[in-house]
C-alpha positions as a Markdown table, in Angstrom:
| # | Residue | x | y | z |
|---|---|---|---|---|
| 1 | Met | -16.4 | 4.5 | 76.8 |
| 2 | Leu | -16.2 | 3.5 | 73.4 |
| 3 | Val | -14.7 | 0.3 | 73.0 |
| 4 | Leu | -13.7 | -1.9 | 69.9 |
| 5 | Val | -13.8 | -5.7 | 70.2 |
| 6 | Thr | -12.4 | -8.0 | 68.0 |
| 7 | Gly | -13.6 | -11.7 | 67.4 |
| 8 | Ile | -17.1 | -10.9 | 68.2 |
| 9 | Asn | -18.2 | -14.5 | 67.0 |
| 10 | Gly | -15.7 | -16.2 | 69.1 |
| 11 | Gln | -16.3 | -17.7 | 72.5 |
| 12 | Leu | -14.7 | -14.6 | 74.5 |
| 13 | Gly | -15.8 | -11.6 | 71.8 |
| 14 | Tyr | -19.3 | -12.3 | 72.4 |
| 15 | Asp | -19.3 | -12.2 | 76.1 |
| 16 | Val | -17.1 | -9.1 | 76.2 |
| 17 | Val | -19.6 | -7.1 | 74.0 |
| 18 | Lys | -22.5 | -8.1 | 76.3 |
| 19 | Glu | -20.8 | -7.1 | 79.5 |
| 20 | Leu | -19.6 | -3.9 | 78.0 |
| 21 | Thr | -23.2 | -3.2 | 77.1 |
| 22 | Ala | -24.4 | -4.4 | 80.6 |
| 23 | Lys | -21.8 | -1.9 | 82.1 |
| 24 | Gly | -23.1 | 1.0 | 80.0 |
| 25 | His | -20.5 | 1.3 | 77.5 |
| 26 | Glu | -20.5 | 1.5 | 73.9 |
| 27 | Ala | -19.2 | -1.7 | 72.3 |
| 28 | Val | -18.5 | -1.9 | 68.6 |
| 29 | Gly | -17.9 | -5.8 | 67.8 |
| 30 | Val | -16.4 | -6.9 | 64.7 |
| 31 | Asp | -15.3 | -10.3 | 63.1 |
| 32 | Arg | -13.3 | -11.1 | 59.9 |
| 33 | Ala | -16.3 | -10.0 | 57.7 |
| 34 | Gln | -16.2 | -6.6 | 59.0 |
| 35 | Leu | -12.8 | -6.2 | 59.5 |
| 36 | Asp | -9.7 | -8.2 | 58.4 |
| 37 | Ile | -7.1 | -7.7 | 61.1 |
| 38 | Thr | -4.4 | -8.9 | 58.7 |
| 39 | Asp | -5.1 | -6.0 | 56.6 |
| 40 | Glu | -3.0 | -3.1 | 57.8 |
| 41 | Ala | -4.7 | -0.3 | 55.7 |
| 42 | Ala | -8.3 | -1.6 | 56.6 |
| 43 | Val | -7.5 | -1.8 | 60.4 |
| 44 | Ser | -5.7 | 1.8 | 60.3 |
| 45 | Ser | -8.8 | 3.3 | 58.4 |
| 46 | Tyr | -11.4 | 1.5 | 60.6 |
| 47 | Val | -9.6 | 2.6 | 63.8 |
| 48 | Gln | -9.3 | 6.2 | 62.5 |
| 49 | Asn | -13.0 | 6.3 | 61.6 |
| 50 | Leu | -14.2 | 4.8 | 64.7 |
| 51 | Lys | -11.9 | 6.6 | 67.2 |
| 52 | Pro | -12.5 | 4.0 | 70.1 |
| 53 | Glu | -11.0 | 4.9 | 73.6 |
| 54 | Ala | -10.0 | 1.2 | 73.8 |
| 55 | Ile | -9.4 | -1.9 | 71.9 |
| 56 | Ile | -10.3 | -5.3 | 73.4 |
| 57 | His | -8.6 | -7.8 | 71.0 |
| 58 | Cys | -10.2 | -11.3 | 71.5 |
| 59 | Ala | -9.8 | -12.5 | 67.9 |
| 60 | Ala | -6.9 | -15.1 | 67.4 |
| 61 | Tyr | -5.9 | -18.0 | 65.5 |
| 62 | Thr | -6.6 | -20.6 | 68.1 |
| 63 | Asn | -6.6 | -23.9 | 66.2 |
| 64 | Val | -3.5 | -25.3 | 68.1 |
| 65 | Asp | -2.9 | -28.4 | 65.8 |
| 66 | Ala | -3.6 | -26.6 | 62.5 |
| 67 | Ala | -1.0 | -24.0 | 63.5 |
| 68 | Glu | 1.7 | -26.5 | 63.4 |
| 69 | Thr | 1.5 | -26.9 | 59.7 |
| 70 | Asp | 0.1 | -23.0 | 58.9 |
| 71 | Lys | 2.8 | -21.1 | 60.8 |
| 72 | Glu | 2.2 | -18.2 | 58.3 |
| 73 | Gly | -1.3 | -18.1 | 58.8 |
| 74 | Ala | -1.0 | -18.3 | 62.8 |
| 75 | Tyr | 1.6 | -15.6 | 62.7 |
| 76 | Lys | -0.6 | -13.3 | 60.3 |
| 77 | Val | -3.4 | -13.2 | 62.8 |
| 78 | Asn | -1.7 | -13.7 | 66.3 |
| 79 | Ala | 1.3 | -11.3 | 65.7 |
| 80 | Leu | 0.5 | -9.1 | 62.8 |
| 81 | Gly | -3.0 | -8.6 | 63.3 |
| 82 | Thr | -2.0 | -7.6 | 67.0 |
| 83 | Lys | 0.5 | -5.2 | 65.6 |
| 84 | Tyr | -1.6 | -3.5 | 63.3 |
| 85 | Leu | -4.4 | -2.9 | 66.1 |
| 86 | Ala | -1.7 | -1.6 | 68.4 |
| 87 | Glu | -0.4 | 0.7 | 65.8 |
| 88 | Ala | -3.9 | 2.3 | 65.0 |
| 89 | Ala | -4.7 | 2.4 | 69.0 |
| 90 | Lys | -1.3 | 4.3 | 69.4 |
| 91 | Val | -2.5 | 6.8 | 66.7 |
| 92 | Glu | -6.0 | 7.3 | 68.5 |
| 93 | Asp | -4.2 | 7.4 | 71.8 |
| 94 | Ala | -6.6 | 4.3 | 72.9 |
| 95 | Lys | -5.7 | 1.6 | 75.5 |
| 96 | Met | -5.7 | -2.0 | 74.3 |
| 97 | Val | -6.3 | -5.5 | 76.0 |
| 98 | Tyr | -4.7 | -8.4 | 74.4 |
| 99 | Val | -6.1 | -11.9 | 75.3 |
| 100 | Ser | -2.9 | -14.3 | 75.4 |
| 101 | Thr | -2.5 | -17.9 | 76.4 |
| 102 | Asp | -1.0 | -20.3 | 79.0 |
| 103 | Tyr | 0.5 | -22.0 | 75.8 |
| 104 | Val | 3.6 | -19.4 | 76.1 |
| 105 | Phe | 4.8 | -21.7 | 78.8 |
| 106 | Asp | 6.2 | -25.1 | 78.4 |
| 107 | Gly | 4.0 | -26.7 | 81.2 |
| 108 | Asn | 7.1 | -28.0 | 83.0 |
| 109 | Gly | 6.0 | -26.2 | 85.9 |
| 110 | Thr | 4.7 | -27.2 | 89.4 |
| 111 | Glu | 3.9 | -24.0 | 90.8 |
| 112 | Pro | 1.3 | -21.7 | 89.5 |
| 113 | Tyr | 3.0 | -19.5 | 86.7 |
| 114 | Glu | 3.6 | -15.7 | 87.8 |
| 115 | Val | 3.5 | -13.1 | 85.1 |
| 116 | Asp | 7.3 | -12.6 | 85.1 |
| 117 | His | 8.0 | -16.3 | 84.8 |
| 118 | Pro | 10.1 | -17.1 | 81.7 |
| 119 | Thr | 8.3 | -18.0 | 78.5 |
| 120 | Ser | 9.3 | -21.0 | 76.5 |
| 121 | Pro | 6.3 | -22.1 | 74.1 |
| 122 | Leu | 6.1 | -25.7 | 72.8 |
| 123 | Gly | 4.4 | -25.0 | 69.5 |
| 124 | Val | 3.6 | -22.4 | 66.9 |
| 125 | Tyr | 0.3 | -21.3 | 68.6 |
| 126 | Gly | 2.2 | -20.3 | 71.7 |
| 127 | Glu | 4.9 | -18.7 | 69.8 |
| 128 | Thr | 2.8 | -16.7 | 67.8 |
| 129 | Lys | 0.8 | -15.5 | 70.6 |
| 130 | Leu | 4.0 | -14.6 | 72.4 |
| 131 | Asp | 5.1 | -12.5 | 69.1 |
| 132 | Gly | 1.8 | -10.8 | 70.0 |
| 133 | Glu | 2.5 | -9.9 | 73.4 |
| 134 | Ile | 6.1 | -8.7 | 72.4 |
| 135 | Ile | 4.9 | -6.5 | 69.5 |
| 136 | Leu | 2.3 | -5.0 | 71.9 |
| 137 | Gln | 4.7 | -4.2 | 74.6 |
| 138 | Asp | 7.1 | -2.5 | 72.0 |
| 139 | Thr | 4.4 | -0.7 | 70.3 |
| 140 | Leu | 2.0 | 0.9 | 73.1 |
| 141 | Glu | 2.4 | 2.2 | 76.6 |
| 142 | Lys | -1.3 | 1.8 | 77.5 |
| 143 | Tyr | -1.4 | -2.0 | 77.1 |
| 144 | Phe | -2.9 | -4.9 | 79.1 |
| 145 | Ile | -2.0 | -8.5 | 78.3 |
| 146 | Val | -4.3 | -11.1 | 79.8 |
| 147 | Arg | -3.0 | -14.7 | 79.6 |
| 148 | Thr | -5.9 | -17.2 | 80.1 |
| 149 | Ala | -6.2 | -21.1 | 79.7 |
| 150 | Trp | -9.0 | -23.7 | 79.1 |
| 151 | Val | -11.7 | -21.3 | 77.9 |
| 152 | Tyr | -15.3 | -22.1 | 77.3 |
| 153 | Gly | -18.4 | -20.1 | 76.6 |
| 154 | Ile | -21.8 | -20.2 | 74.9 |
| 155 | Asn | -20.3 | -19.3 | 71.3 |
| 156 | Gly | -18.1 | -21.6 | 69.2 |
| 157 | Asn | -16.7 | -25.0 | 70.2 |
| 158 | Asn | -15.4 | -26.1 | 73.4 |
| 159 | Phe | -14.3 | -28.9 | 75.9 |
| 160 | Val | -17.7 | -28.9 | 77.6 |
| 161 | Lys | -19.7 | -28.9 | 74.5 |
| 162 | Thr | -17.5 | -31.9 | 73.0 |
| 163 | Met | -18.0 | -33.8 | 76.2 |
| 164 | Leu | -21.8 | -33.2 | 76.3 |
| 165 | Lys | -21.9 | -34.3 | 72.6 |
| 166 | Leu | -19.8 | -37.3 | 73.0 |
| 167 | Ala | -22.2 | -38.5 | 75.7 |
| 168 | Gln | -25.1 | -38.4 | 73.5 |
| 169 | Asp | -24.1 | -41.8 | 71.6 |
| 170 | Arg | -21.5 | -43.5 | 74.3 |
| 171 | Asn | -21.6 | -44.3 | 78.1 |
| 172 | Glu | -17.9 | -44.4 | 78.3 |
| 173 | Leu | -15.0 | -42.4 | 77.1 |
| 174 | Gly | -11.3 | -41.7 | 77.7 |
| 175 | Val | -9.8 | -38.3 | 78.8 |
| 176 | Val | -6.3 | -37.4 | 79.6 |
| 177 | Tyr | -5.4 | -37.0 | 83.3 |
| 178 | Asp | -1.7 | -35.6 | 83.2 |
| 179 | Gln | -2.6 | -32.2 | 82.0 |
| 180 | Val | -3.6 | -29.8 | 84.6 |
| 181 | Gly | -5.0 | -26.5 | 84.6 |
| 182 | Ser | -8.1 | -24.0 | 85.3 |
| 183 | Pro | -11.1 | -24.1 | 83.3 |
| 184 | Thr | -12.1 | -20.5 | 82.4 |
| 185 | Tyr | -15.9 | -19.5 | 81.8 |
| 186 | Thr | -16.1 | -16.6 | 79.4 |
| 187 | Val | -18.8 | -14.6 | 81.3 |
| 188 | Asp | -16.5 | -14.3 | 84.1 |
| 189 | Leu | -13.2 | -13.8 | 82.2 |
| 190 | Ala | -15.1 | -11.0 | 80.3 |
| 191 | Lys | -16.3 | -9.3 | 83.5 |
| 192 | Phe | -12.4 | -9.2 | 84.3 |
| 193 | Leu | -11.5 | -7.5 | 81.1 |
| 194 | Val | -14.1 | -5.0 | 81.4 |
| 195 | Glu | -13.0 | -4.2 | 84.9 |
| 196 | Leu | -9.5 | -3.9 | 83.8 |
| 197 | Val | -10.1 | -1.7 | 80.5 |
| 198 | Val | -11.5 | 1.1 | 82.5 |
| 199 | Ser | -8.6 | 1.1 | 84.9 |
| 200 | Glu | -5.2 | 2.5 | 84.3 |
| 201 | Lys | -3.3 | -0.4 | 86.0 |
| 202 | Tyr | -1.5 | -1.3 | 82.6 |
| 203 | Gly | 0.5 | -4.4 | 82.3 |
| 204 | Leu | 0.4 | -8.1 | 82.4 |
| 205 | Tyr | -2.2 | -10.6 | 84.2 |
| 206 | His | -3.0 | -14.0 | 84.4 |
| 207 | Ala | -6.7 | -14.6 | 84.7 |
| 208 | Ser | -8.7 | -17.9 | 85.0 |
| 209 | Asn | -11.4 | -19.1 | 87.3 |
| 210 | Glu | -10.0 | -20.5 | 90.8 |
| 211 | Gly | -9.3 | -24.1 | 91.4 |
| 212 | Ile | -7.2 | -26.7 | 89.6 |
| 213 | Cys | -8.2 | -29.8 | 87.8 |
| 214 | Ser | -7.0 | -32.4 | 85.1 |
| 215 | Trp | -9.1 | -32.8 | 81.8 |
| 216 | His | -10.0 | -35.8 | 83.2 |
| 217 | Glu | -11.4 | -34.3 | 86.6 |
| 218 | Phe | -12.9 | -31.6 | 84.5 |
| 219 | Ala | -15.1 | -34.2 | 82.2 |
| 220 | Val | -16.1 | -36.0 | 85.5 |
| 221 | Glu | -17.5 | -33.1 | 86.8 |
| 222 | Ile | -19.3 | -32.0 | 83.6 |
| 223 | Phe | -21.2 | -35.4 | 83.7 |
| 224 | Lys | -21.7 | -35.0 | 87.3 |
| 225 | Gln | -23.3 | -31.6 | 87.0 |
| 226 | Ala | -25.2 | -32.5 | 84.0 |
| 227 | Lys | -26.5 | -35.6 | 85.6 |
| 228 | Leu | -25.0 | -38.2 | 83.0 |
| 229 | Asp | -24.1 | -41.3 | 83.8 |
| 230 | Ile | -20.7 | -41.9 | 81.6 |
| 231 | Lys | -17.7 | -43.6 | 82.7 |
| 232 | Val | -14.7 | -41.6 | 82.2 |
| 233 | Asn | -11.3 | -43.5 | 81.8 |
| 234 | Pro | -8.1 | -41.7 | 82.4 |
| 235 | Leu | -5.5 | -41.7 | 79.5 |
| 236 | Thr | -2.0 | -40.4 | 79.4 |
| 237 | Ser | -1.1 | -37.7 | 76.9 |
| 238 | Glu | 0.8 | -40.3 | 74.9 |
| 239 | Glu | -2.4 | -42.3 | 74.9 |
| 240 | Phe | -4.0 | -39.6 | 73.2 |
| 241 | Pro | -1.5 | -38.1 | 70.5 |
| 242 | Arg | -2.2 | -34.7 | 69.1 |
| 243 | Pro | -0.1 | -32.8 | 66.3 |
| 244 | Ala | 0.8 | -30.2 | 68.6 |
| 245 | Ala | 2.3 | -30.8 | 72.2 |
| 246 | Arg | 0.0 | -29.5 | 75.0 |
| 247 | Pro | 1.5 | -28.0 | 78.4 |
| 248 | Lys | 1.2 | -30.6 | 81.1 |
| 249 | Tyr | 0.9 | -27.8 | 83.6 |
| 250 | Ser | -1.2 | -24.8 | 82.9 |
| 251 | Val | -2.1 | -23.3 | 86.4 |
| 252 | Leu | -1.7 | -19.4 | 86.2 |
| 253 | Ser | -0.9 | -17.3 | 89.3 |
| 254 | Lys | -3.7 | -14.7 | 89.7 |
| 255 | Lys | -1.9 | -12.8 | 92.4 |
| 256 | Lys | -1.7 | -9.6 | 90.3 |
| 257 | Ile | -5.3 | -9.5 | 90.1 |
| 258 | Val | -5.7 | -9.3 | 93.8 |
| 259 | Glu | -2.5 | -7.0 | 94.2 |
| 260 | Asn | -4.0 | -4.5 | 92.0 |
| 261 | Gly | -7.6 | -4.4 | 93.8 |
| 262 | Phe | -9.6 | -6.3 | 90.9 |
| 263 | Thr | -12.2 | -8.8 | 91.7 |
| 264 | Pro | -11.0 | -12.5 | 91.7 |
| 265 | Met | -12.8 | -15.1 | 89.5 |
| 266 | Arg | -14.9 | -17.6 | 91.5 |
| 267 | Asp | -14.0 | -21.4 | 91.6 |
| 268 | Trp | -14.5 | -23.1 | 88.5 |
| 269 | Lys | -17.1 | -25.7 | 89.7 |
| 270 | Glu | -19.5 | -22.8 | 90.4 |
| 271 | Ala | -18.8 | -21.0 | 87.1 |
| 272 | Leu | -19.6 | -24.4 | 85.2 |
| 273 | Lys | -22.9 | -24.7 | 87.1 |
| 274 | Asp | -23.8 | -21.5 | 85.5 |
| 275 | Tyr | -22.6 | -22.3 | 82.1 |
| 276 | Leu | -24.5 | -25.6 | 82.0 |
| 277 | Lys | -27.6 | -23.5 | 83.0 |
| 278 | Glu | -26.8 | -21.1 | 80.0 |
| 279 | Leu | -26.5 | -24.1 | 77.6 |
| 280 | Ser | -30.0 | -25.3 | 78.6 |
């Protein structure tokens, strides 16, 4: 299968291209330099020339805090970019996978969010990602929307890298304990996306590694596995203010993965172990 992958220099796009290639598919990865997804004519012409059978759309405006003051920029990438790709996919009768986020929910839940749970984003990033979801559903019939959370991979910046970097010059730090979710290793998420795209089980999915932790517990586990003696102090969200509000509860129900016969993702601690190996 010939698959176009956006955001190849991002955390997820990089691993998706690797996984597609490993599974014998032809993957064409693009980043902003090769294709500006906010340019409708450029997207249309690129997709028309390539004629992919599927598009896995990993590119996104993911700077949650910057989005609060750059709504137009976030909307252009997350909503309009998705629209132009979906329209181009429709012309070629290609399937499309759109990677979305736990930020479409307000985080006031106490039970894992099902795929049909009402959405209610807290900020611009979540709003514009939700706009992308809605546009895709209105444009295509052959679509997959995959909401994920707390992503980390070999490319780009993430929480694990930040923790390891901070540990280089301090032996104590503070991390919020009142936000919980499930960390997601891009290698595992990429495997699921590739399994999904070759199927015809269209619709909305939630995907993350198994298990639940707070950011504080995640940090403690990172240092434990990396054999670093760092004291991690629990902070409240109020003690660590950010421009954009974060959902307090980001746990996604992966019921639909199992119901549709796909391979469930492994426990987050096991995934972290492999990631730390990959980093070293």
